SEVO-99222 format. One record per residue: residue number from 0; residue in one letter; x, y, z of N, C-alpha, C in turn. Coordinates in pm, whole numbers. Layout:
N
{NUM; "a"; {X; Y; Z}; {X; Y; Z}; {X; Y; Z}}
...
//
This chain:
196
{0; "m"; {-6327; 6913; 22422}; {-6192; 6886; 22380}; {-6170; 6738; 22349}}
{1; "d"; {-6275; 6660; 22351}; {-6261; 6516; 22326}; {-6236; 6490; 22178}}
{2; "a"; {-6159; 6386; 22150}; {-6136; 6343; 22013}; {-6194; 6203; 21998}}
{3; "l"; {-6294; 6189; 21913}; {-6360; 6062; 21888}; {-6341; 6026; 21741}}
{4; "i"; {-6299; 5904; 21715}; {-6267; 5861; 21579}; {-6332; 5726; 21552}}
{5; "g"; {-6385; 5710; 21432}; {-6435; 5581; 21388}; {-6415; 5567; 21239}}
{6; "f"; {-6376; 5448; 21193}; {-6365; 5427; 21049}; {-6383; 5280; 21015}}
{7; "v"; {-6420; 5259; 20890}; {-6451; 5125; 20838}; {-6327; 5068; 20771}}
{8; "g"; {-6301; 4939; 20797}; {-6196; 4866; 20729}; {-6255; 4762; 20636}}
{9; "a"; {-6177; 4663; 20600}; {-6222; 4560; 20506}; {-6343; 4484; 20559}}
{10; "d"; {-6335; 4432; 20679}; {-6446; 4357; 20739}; {-6461; 4390; 20887}}
{11; "f"; {-6423; 4511; 20923}; {-6427; 4553; 21063}; {-6446; 4703; 21072}}
{12; "v"; {-6467; 4748; 21195}; {-6477; 4890; 21227}; {-6378; 4918; 21338}}
{13; "v"; {-6316; 5034; 21337}; {-6232; 5080; 21446}; {-6300; 5200; 21511}}
{14; "v"; {-6316; 5194; 21643}; {-6362; 5312; 21718}; {-6253; 5347; 21818}}
{15; "a"; {-6221; 5475; 21826}; {-6111; 5521; 21912}; {-6148; 5653; 21977}}
{16; "a"; {-6087; 5678; 22091}; {-6106; 5805; 22161}; {-5983; 5836; 22244}}
{17; "d"; {-5961; 5965; 22267}; {-5849; 6001; 22353}; {-5883; 5961; 22497}}
{18; "c"; {-5781; 5933; 22575}; {-5800; 5883; 22711}; {-5790; 5992; 22817}}
{19; "s"; {-5780; 6116; 22777}; {-5765; 6224; 22874}; {-5901; 6265; 22931}}
{20; "s"; {-5901; 6286; 23061}; {-6019; 6339; 23128}; {-5984; 6479; 23173}}
{21; "r"; {-6054; 6579; 23120}; {-6018; 6716; 23150}; {-6142; 6802; 23171}}
{22; "r"; {-6122; 6911; 23241}; {-6226; 7010; 23262}; {-6158; 7145; 23273}}
{23; "s"; {-6207; 7240; 23197}; {-6150; 7374; 23195}; {-6002; 7366; 23154}}
{24; "i"; {-5912; 7414; 23237}; {-5770; 7412; 23202}; {-5695; 7296; 23267}}
{25; "l"; {-5767; 7207; 23334}; {-5702; 7097; 23405}; {-5722; 6964; 23334}}
{26; "t"; {-5618; 6882; 23334}; {-5628; 6743; 23289}; {-5617; 6656; 23413}}
{27; "y"; {-5717; 6569; 23435}; {-5720; 6487; 23555}; {-5648; 6353; 23536}}
{28; "t"; {-5679; 6283; 23429}; {-5619; 6152; 23406}; {-5592; 6131; 23258}}
{29; "h"; {-5511; 6031; 23228}; {-5485; 5989; 23090}; {-5521; 5843; 23071}}
{30; "d"; {-5616; 5792; 23151}; {-5658; 5652; 23138}; {-5810; 5637; 23137}}
{31; "h"; {-5877; 5734; 23082}; {-6023; 5738; 23080}; {-6073; 5668; 22952}}
{32; "d"; {-6154; 5564; 22968}; {-6208; 5490; 22853}; {-6347; 5542; 22821}}
{33; "r"; {-6368; 5595; 22701}; {-6495; 5654; 22661}; {-6585; 5555; 22585}}
{34; "f"; {-6546; 5429; 22577}; {-6620; 5329; 22499}; {-6736; 5272; 22579}}
{35; "t"; {-6849; 5252; 22511}; {-6965; 5185; 22570}; {-7008; 5074; 22476}}
{36; "k"; {-7017; 4953; 22529}; {-7063; 4838; 22450}; {-7215; 4841; 22444}}
{37; "l"; {-7270; 4837; 22321}; {-7415; 4841; 22304}; {-7473; 4703; 22274}}
{38; "s"; {-7400; 4620; 22201}; {-7442; 4483; 22173}; {-7315; 4402; 22148}}
{39; "t"; {-7331; 4276; 22109}; {-7212; 4193; 22091}; {-7124; 4242; 21976}}
{40; "n"; {-7181; 4315; 21880}; {-7102; 4363; 21766}; {-7125; 4511; 21736}}
{41; "c"; {-7155; 4589; 21840}; {-7177; 4733; 21823}; {-7137; 4807; 21950}}
{42; "g"; {-7072; 4921; 21931}; {-7034; 5003; 22044}; {-7021; 5148; 22002}}
{43; "l"; {-7004; 5235; 22100}; {-6989; 5378; 22069}; {-6881; 5437; 22156}}
{44; "v"; {-6822; 5545; 22108}; {-6738; 5631; 22188}; {-6810; 5764; 22198}}
{45; "g"; {-6815; 5816; 22320}; {-6890; 5939; 22343}; {-6803; 6048; 22401}}
{46; "g"; {-6841; 6170; 22373}; {-6769; 6285; 22425}; {-6865; 6389; 22476}}
{47; "g"; {-6817; 6473; 22564}; {-6900; 6576; 22623}; {-6878; 6577; 22774}}
{48; "e"; {-6966; 6646; 22844}; {-6957; 6649; 22990}; {-6965; 6506; 23044}}
{49; "d"; {-6879; 6475; 23141}; {-6871; 6338; 23190}; {-7004; 6285; 23241}}
{50; "g"; {-7079; 6364; 23316}; {-7207; 6319; 23369}; {-7307; 6289; 23260}}
{51; "d"; {-7322; 6381; 23165}; {-7414; 6360; 23052}; {-7374; 6238; 22971}}
{52; "r"; {-7245; 6227; 22940}; {-7198; 6117; 22856}; {-7221; 5983; 22923}}
{53; "t"; {-7184; 5972; 23048}; {-7199; 5845; 23119}; {-7346; 5807; 23131}}
{54; "q"; {-7429; 5901; 23172}; {-7571; 5871; 23193}; {-7641; 5835; 23062}}
{55; "f"; {-7617; 5911; 22956}; {-7686; 5885; 22831}; {-7638; 5755; 22767}}
{56; "c"; {-7507; 5731; 22766}; {-7454; 5609; 22704}; {-7502; 5485; 22779}}
{57; "e"; {-7508; 5491; 22912}; {-7561; 5378; 22988}; {-7709; 5359; 22962}}
{58; "y"; {-7783; 5468; 22948}; {-7927; 5461; 22916}; {-7949; 5387; 22784}}
{59; "v"; {-7873; 5422; 22683}; {-7886; 5356; 22552}; {-7847; 5210; 22562}}
{60; "a"; {-7735; 5179; 22628}; {-7688; 5041; 22639}; {-7791; 4954; 22712}}
{61; "k"; {-7849; 5006; 22818}; {-7947; 4928; 22895}; {-8076; 4908; 22816}}
{62; "n"; {-8117; 5005; 22738}; {-8239; 4989; 22658}; {-8218; 4894; 22541}}
{63; "v"; {-8100; 4892; 22484}; {-8069; 4795; 22378}; {-8068; 4654; 22437}}
{64; "a"; {-8012; 4638; 22558}; {-8013; 4508; 22625}; {-8156; 4466; 22660}}
{65; "l"; {-8239; 4560; 22703}; {-8379; 4530; 22735}; {-8454; 4483; 22610}}
{66; "y"; {-8427; 4546; 22496}; {-8490; 4503; 22371}; {-8455; 4358; 22340}}
{67; "k"; {-8328; 4322; 22360}; {-8286; 4184; 22333}; {-8356; 4087; 22427}}
{68; "m"; {-8368; 4124; 22554}; {-8434; 4036; 22651}; {-8582; 4016; 22618}}
{69; "r"; {-8648; 4122; 22575}; {-8791; 4114; 22545}; {-8820; 4040; 22415}}
{70; "n"; {-8734; 4057; 22315}; {-8763; 4005; 22182}; {-8680; 3883; 22142}}
{71; "g"; {-8574; 3854; 22214}; {-8495; 3735; 22185}; {-8390; 3752; 22078}}
{72; "y"; {-8371; 3870; 22026}; {-8266; 3895; 21927}; {-8216; 4038; 21942}}
{73; "e"; {-8095; 4061; 21892}; {-8033; 4193; 21903}; {-8075; 4283; 21787}}
{74; "l"; {-8074; 4411; 21814}; {-8097; 4509; 21708}; {-7978; 4513; 21613}}
{75; "s"; {-8001; 4553; 21490}; {-7891; 4573; 21396}; {-7817; 4702; 21433}}
{76; "v"; {-7700; 4719; 21377}; {-7621; 4840; 21404}; {-7697; 4963; 21357}}
{77; "n"; {-7760; 4954; 21241}; {-7839; 5065; 21188}; {-7955; 5099; 21282}}
{78; "a"; {-8022; 4998; 21334}; {-8135; 5021; 21426}; {-8087; 5084; 21557}}
{79; "i"; {-7972; 5039; 21607}; {-7918; 5098; 21730}; {-7883; 5244; 21708}}
{80; "a"; {-7821; 5276; 21595}; {-7785; 5415; 21565}; {-7911; 5502; 21555}}
{81; "n"; {-8015; 5452; 21491}; {-8138; 5531; 21478}; {-8212; 5544; 21611}}
{82; "y"; {-8208; 5439; 21694}; {-8267; 5449; 21826}; {-8193; 5553; 21910}}
{83; "t"; {-8060; 5553; 21903}; {-7980; 5649; 21978}; {-8010; 5791; 21930}}
{84; "r"; {-8022; 5808; 21799}; {-8055; 5941; 21745}; {-8191; 5988; 21794}}
{85; "r"; {-8289; 5898; 21791}; {-8424; 5936; 21837}; {-8422; 5973; 21986}}
{86; "s"; {-8347; 5897; 22065}; {-8339; 5925; 22208}; {-8277; 6061; 22236}}
{87; "i"; {-8167; 6091; 22168}; {-8102; 6221; 22195}; {-8187; 6336; 22143}}
{88; "a"; {-8260; 6314; 22034}; {-8350; 6418; 21982}; {-8467; 6442; 22077}}
{89; "e"; {-8520; 6336; 22138}; {-8629; 6352; 22235}; {-8582; 6426; 22358}}
{90; "y"; {-8463; 6391; 22408}; {-8410; 6462; 22524}; {-8376; 6607; 22493}}
{91; "l"; {-8338; 6635; 22368}; {-8308; 6772; 22328}; {-8431; 6862; 22342}}
{92; "r"; {-8549; 6805; 22320}; {-8673; 6880; 22326}; {-8738; 6874; 22465}}
{93; "s"; {-8663; 6830; 22564}; {-8713; 6825; 22702}; {-8627; 6916; 22789}}
{94; "r"; {-8653; 6911; 22918}; {-8574; 6994; 23011}; {-8443; 6926; 23050}}
{95; "t"; {-8422; 6804; 23006}; {-8303; 6728; 23044}; {-8219; 6692; 22922}}
{96; "a"; {-8182; 6791; 22845}; {-8103; 6767; 22723}; {-7963; 6719; 22761}}
{97; "y"; {-7911; 6624; 22683}; {-7776; 6572; 22702}; {-7684; 6631; 22595}}
{98; "a"; {-7572; 6688; 22639}; {-7474; 6743; 22546}; {-7368; 6635; 22518}}
{99; "v"; {-7404; 6538; 22434}; {-7317; 6424; 22407}; {-7299; 6409; 22256}}
{100; "n"; {-7174; 6402; 22213}; {-7141; 6371; 22074}; {-7090; 6227; 22070}}
{101; "m"; {-7124; 6153; 21964}; {-7090; 6012; 21959}; {-7043; 5969; 21820}}
{102; "v"; {-6962; 5866; 21819}; {-6931; 5790; 21699}; {-6971; 5646; 21730}}
{103; "i"; {-7065; 5595; 21653}; {-7118; 5460; 21673}; {-7062; 5370; 21564}}
{104; "g"; {-7012; 5255; 21604}; {-6956; 5162; 21508}; {-7001; 5020; 21535}}
{105; "g"; {-7015; 4944; 21429}; {-7055; 4805; 21445}; {-7046; 4730; 21314}}
{106; "c"; {-7067; 4599; 21323}; {-7054; 4514; 21206}; {-7162; 4407; 21210}}
{107; "d"; {-7252; 4408; 21113}; {-7358; 4309; 21101}; {-7320; 4204; 20997}}
{108; "m"; {-7377; 4085; 21011}; {-7353; 3978; 20916}; {-7410; 4015; 20778}}
{109; "e"; {-7529; 4078; 20775}; {-7594; 4111; 20648}; {-7538; 4237; 20583}}
{110; "s"; {-7528; 4344; 20662}; {-7493; 4474; 20603}; {-7345; 4509; 20613}}
{111; "g"; {-7267; 4433; 20690}; {-7124; 4459; 20700}; {-7091; 4570; 20798}}
{112; "p"; {-6969; 4621; 20792}; {-6927; 4723; 20888}; {-6990; 4859; 20858}}
{113; "a"; {-7017; 4935; 20965}; {-7078; 5068; 20950}; {-7033; 5159; 21063}}
{114; "v"; {-7013; 5286; 21029}; {-6979; 5390; 21126}; {-7080; 5502; 21112}}
{115; "f"; {-7130; 5552; 21225}; {-7227; 5660; 21227}; {-7175; 5776; 21310}}
{116; "y"; {-7194; 5896; 21258}; {-7161; 6021; 21326}; {-7290; 6073; 21386}}
{117; "l"; {-7292; 6100; 21516}; {-7413; 6151; 21583}; {-7373; 6263; 21676}}
{118; "d"; {-7429; 6381; 21656}; {-7395; 6492; 21745}; {-7505; 6517; 21847}}
{119; "y"; {-7484; 6615; 21933}; {-7577; 6640; 22044}; {-7710; 6698; 21998}}
{120; "l"; {-7718; 6742; 21874}; {-7845; 6792; 21819}; {-7926; 6683; 21751}}
{121; "g"; {-7874; 6562; 21745}; {-7946; 6450; 21685}; {-7922; 6434; 21536}}
{122; "a"; {-7816; 6494; 21482}; {-7783; 6478; 21340}; {-7706; 6347; 21323}}
{123; "l"; {-7765; 6252; 21253}; {-7705; 6120; 21233}; {-7663; 6105; 21087}}
{124; "s"; {-7543; 6053; 21067}; {-7493; 6034; 20931}; {-7407; 5910; 20926}}
{125; "k"; {-7435; 5821; 20831}; {-7352; 5703; 20810}; {-7236; 5743; 20719}}
{126; "q"; {-7113; 5712; 20764}; {-6994; 5753; 20690}; {-6890; 5642; 20689}}
{127; "k"; {-6794; 5655; 20601}; {-6682; 5560; 20600}; {-6585; 5591; 20712}}
{128; "y"; {-6576; 5718; 20751}; {-6496; 5759; 20865}; {-6561; 5882; 20927}}
{129; "a"; {-6550; 5889; 21059}; {-6612; 6000; 21133}; {-6517; 6045; 21243}}
{130; "v"; {-6510; 6176; 21261}; {-6428; 6235; 21367}; {-6512; 6340; 21437}}
{131; "q"; {-6517; 6336; 21568}; {-6589; 6435; 21648}; {-6489; 6517; 21728}}
{132; "g"; {-6525; 6641; 21755}; {-6442; 6728; 21837}; {-6350; 6815; 21753}}
{133; "y"; {-6265; 6890; 21822}; {-6170; 6978; 21753}; {-6075; 6900; 21663}}
{134; "a"; {-6052; 6774; 21693}; {-5962; 6692; 21613}; {-6010; 6681; 21468}}
{135; "s"; {-6139; 6698; 21446}; {-6192; 6687; 21309}; {-6130; 6792; 21217}}
{136; "n"; {-6091; 6906; 21272}; {-6028; 7010; 21190}; {-5897; 6964; 21130}}
{137; "f"; {-5831; 6869; 21194}; {-5700; 6823; 21150}; {-5704; 6686; 21082}}
{138; "l"; {-5800; 6603; 21118}; {-5794; 6463; 21077}; {-5875; 6429; 20953}}
{139; "y"; {-5976; 6507; 20917}; {-6054; 6472; 20798}; {-5968; 6472; 20671}}
{140; "g"; {-5876; 6565; 20662}; {-5785; 6567; 20546}; {-5697; 6443; 20541}}
{141; "l"; {-5654; 6399; 20658}; {-5572; 6278; 20667}; {-5652; 6156; 20622}}
{142; "f"; {-5777; 6147; 20666}; {-5862; 6035; 20624}; {-5895; 6043; 20475}}
{143; "d"; {-5919; 6163; 20425}; {-5945; 6178; 20281}; {-5828; 6123; 20199}}
{144; "q"; {-5708; 6144; 20248}; {-5590; 6104; 20173}; {-5556; 5956; 20192}}
{145; "h"; {-5572; 5901; 20314}; {-5518; 5769; 20344}; {-5621; 5658; 20364}}
{146; "h"; {-5747; 5691; 20382}; {-5846; 5585; 20406}; {-5881; 5515; 20276}}
{147; "k"; {-5894; 5383; 20285}; {-5941; 5304; 20171}; {-6034; 5195; 20224}}
{148; "d"; {-6118; 5143; 20137}; {-6222; 5049; 20180}; {-6168; 4915; 20227}}
{149; "d"; {-6052; 4875; 20179}; {-5999; 4742; 20212}; {-5882; 4748; 20310}}
{150; "l"; {-5890; 4838; 20409}; {-5785; 4848; 20510}; {-5770; 4718; 20588}}
{151; "t"; {-5648; 4678; 20613}; {-5623; 4565; 20703}; {-5612; 4620; 20846}}
{152; "r"; {-5607; 4531; 20942}; {-5596; 4576; 21081}; {-5464; 4647; 21107}}
{153; "e"; {-5358; 4600; 21047}; {-5229; 4665; 21066}; {-5228; 4804; 21002}}
{154; "e"; {-5288; 4817; 20884}; {-5300; 4949; 20821}; {-5387; 5042; 20904}}
{155; "a"; {-5489; 4987; 20969}; {-5575; 5068; 21056}; {-5496; 5121; 21176}}
{156; "r"; {-5413; 5037; 21234}; {-5328; 5082; 21345}; {-5233; 5194; 21298}}
{157; "e"; {-5176; 5176; 21179}; {-5086; 5278; 21125}; {-5160; 5410; 21100}}
{158; "l"; {-5282; 5401; 21051}; {-5362; 5522; 21028}; {-5391; 5594; 21159}}
{159; "l"; {-5420; 5519; 21265}; {-5441; 5581; 21396}; {-5313; 5647; 21446}}
{160; "k"; {-5199; 5584; 21422}; {-5071; 5644; 21462}; {-5048; 5774; 21387}}
{161; "q"; {-5082; 5777; 21259}; {-5070; 5900; 21181}; {-5162; 6008; 21236}}
{162; "c"; {-5284; 5969; 21277}; {-5377; 6066; 21337}; {-5319; 6125; 21464}}
{163; "m"; {-5264; 6040; 21549}; {-5205; 6090; 21674}; {-5086; 6181; 21648}}
{164; "a"; {-5003; 6145; 21551}; {-4887; 6228; 21518}; {-4932; 6364; 21466}}
{165; "e"; {-5038; 6365; 21385}; {-5091; 6491; 21333}; {-5144; 6579; 21445}}
{166; "l"; {-5216; 6520; 21539}; {-5268; 6597; 21652}; {-5155; 6649; 21740}}
{167; "k"; {-5053; 6568; 21761}; {-4941; 6611; 21843}; {-4868; 6729; 21778}}
{168; "k"; {-4856; 6725; 21646}; {-4783; 6829; 21574}; {-4864; 6959; 21561}}
{169; "r"; {-4995; 6948; 21540}; {-5072; 7067; 21501}; {-5172; 7117; 21605}}
{170; "f"; {-5212; 7031; 21701}; {-5320; 7070; 21794}; {-5261; 7121; 21925}}
{171; "l"; {-5321; 7226; 21977}; {-5274; 7293; 22098}; {-5287; 7203; 22222}}
{172; "v"; {-5392; 7124; 22230}; {-5421; 7042; 22347}; {-5347; 6909; 22338}}
{173; "s"; {-5285; 6869; 22446}; {-5211; 6742; 22449}; {-5307; 6624; 22461}}
{174; "m"; {-5296; 6530; 22370}; {-5373; 6405; 22373}; {-5273; 6291; 22357}}
{175; "p"; {-5201; 6256; 22465}; {-5090; 6163; 22452}; {-5129; 6016; 22440}}
{176; "r"; {-5256; 5983; 22467}; {-5294; 5841; 22471}; {-5433; 5822; 22412}}
{177; "f"; {-5444; 5723; 22323}; {-5572; 5687; 22264}; {-5603; 5542; 22295}}
{178; "c"; {-5730; 5513; 22316}; {-5779; 5376; 22335}; {-5865; 5342; 22214}}
{179; "f"; {-5844; 5224; 22156}; {-5925; 5186; 22040}; {-5961; 5039; 22046}}
{180; "r"; {-6066; 5006; 21969}; {-6114; 4868; 21961}; {-6150; 4836; 21817}}
{181; "f"; {-6132; 4710; 21782}; {-6181; 4658; 21655}; {-6315; 4591; 21681}}
{182; "i"; {-6410; 4614; 21591}; {-6540; 4549; 21600}; {-6565; 4477; 21468}}
{183; "d"; {-6594; 4348; 21476}; {-6630; 4272; 21356}; {-6748; 4181; 21388}}
{184; "v"; {-6785; 4091; 21297}; {-6902; 4007; 21318}; {-6882; 3912; 21436}}
{185; "n"; {-6759; 3886; 21475}; {-6731; 3797; 21588}; {-6737; 3868; 21722}}
{186; "g"; {-6746; 3999; 21722}; {-6756; 4073; 21848}; {-6661; 4189; 21856}}
{187; "i"; {-6641; 4235; 21979}; {-6561; 4353; 22008}; {-6428; 4307; 22069}}
{188; "s"; {-6318; 4358; 22018}; {-6186; 4318; 22068}; {-6160; 4385; 22203}}
{189; "d"; {-6057; 4336; 22270}; {-6012; 4401; 22393}; {-5953; 4537; 22357}}
{190; "p"; {-5954; 4630; 22453}; {-5899; 4762; 22421}; {-5750; 4758; 22396}}
{191; "e"; {-5707; 4837; 22298}; {-5565; 4855; 22270}; {-5534; 5003; 22289}}
{192; "f"; {-5411; 5034; 22324}; {-5373; 5170; 22353}; {-5257; 5213; 22264}}
{193; "l"; {-5262; 5339; 22222}; {-5153; 5400; 22146}; {-5106; 5522; 22222}}
{194; "e"; {-4976; 5537; 22234}; {-4918; 5654; 22302}; {-4813; 5717; 22214}}
{195; "i"; {-4814; 5847; 22212}; {-4713; 5921; 22135}; {-4642; 6015; 22230}}
//
């Protein structure tokens, strides 16, 4: 039931996720942050079972940090996305498969902003906008209509507000609070919250 969103703006990426922590028919909290920082200018939002998501996202983050320590430089956003895809595909073929869906976002000096859609089967796709979970049934049409390549930060906030309003109006499950971050070449912003 998680809603994960990522999209590219003019010179930044926005990654967002709903803040609800739920299992079965119960909602436990509305302050759950699904974001994991992978490097100074790359991060992901993950969805799925809490144990799988936490363990796998920390595994990826620690291995990306280990690469930087060993080699003296950070991986590119594209390399991080492909490493994450390879890791989830390897675990899929073992006895310890992780049921984790992700939206990876980042911004490199050379290649600019990028968003990647990665599901639990290891299907990786670079897109201008990506939505994971049931929310994708409602939000892809909204992105098709309103997303543009030169979005400003204020327009990005407005687009997220439209996404939340659409989910509130059409989706059965309540998602009253979203946490999002801007990622650009200077780094990852502090978390911002939207409530409807």
